[in-house]
N, C-alpha and C positions, 0 to 999 in steps of 0.2 A: 410559881415564881412571883406572880402578881400578889398573892396573899402574903408572902414573905416580905416583899418590898413595901406593901401597905402597912404591915405590922411594924417594920423597922422605922418607917416614917411617922408612925403614930396615928394613922388613919383607921377608922373603923372598917373592918373587912366586909361587913354586911351591907354597907352603904353602896348605892349605885355609883359607878364611876366609868371612866373611859381610858383605863390604863392597861387593859389587856393588850398583848402584842397584836392580836387581830385588829382591834380598834385603832391602835396606833398606826398600823400599816394602811388601813383605810384612810385615816386622816392625813397620811403622807401622800395620798394620791394613788395608791395601788388599786382602789376600788374593791367592791365586795367580791366580784367574780374572780379576779386574779388572786386575791388573798385566799379565798376559800379553795380554789383549785390547788394552790401550793400547799395549803394545810392538808388537803386530802392526800396529795402525793406523799407528804411527810408521814401522815398516819398509816398509809398503806405500807410504806417502807418500814416503819417501826413494827407494824403487825407482822409483816413477813419475816423480819429479823427475829421477833419473839417466837414465831412458829418454827423457824429453822433452829433456833437456839435450844429448843426442848431436847433435841437429840445430841447435843454437843456436851463436851465436858464442862465442868464448873469453871475451870480456868478460862476457857474460850467464852463462856457466857459472860464472865466478868470483863473480858476484853471488849466484847460487843457492847455491853452496858457502858463501859468507859468511853467507847467511841461515840455512842449516842449522847452522852453527857457533854463531851467535847463539841459535838455537832450543835447541840442546843446552845451552848455558850457562844459558839461562833455565830449562830443565827441571831441571838440576842444582841451581840455586838454589832451585827449588820444593821439591825433596827436602830440601835443607838447612833450609829454613824450616819444613817439616813436622816435621823432627826437633827443631828448637828449640822449636816449639809443643808437641810431645808431651812433651819433657823438662820444660817449664814446668808442664804439667798433672800431672806425677807428684808 
């Protein structure tokens, strides 16, 4: 997602930056530990879903994938809303 956003905005994707969602959450005050713990939970859930999906039908696999895409969109919107809220408080 970060690479796509940077490409759309005309930034060079190989340059160092602080626009990854992880870095944005840390800058919003979440801290490294809290951010990393939640990312680990998310990764474990994605991994478990992938392992379970191996034995399911293709239709169910697509539904699971769609659910994860929607979840990630929700999470990105969550970060955007936190940023807006934080900017209003400044």
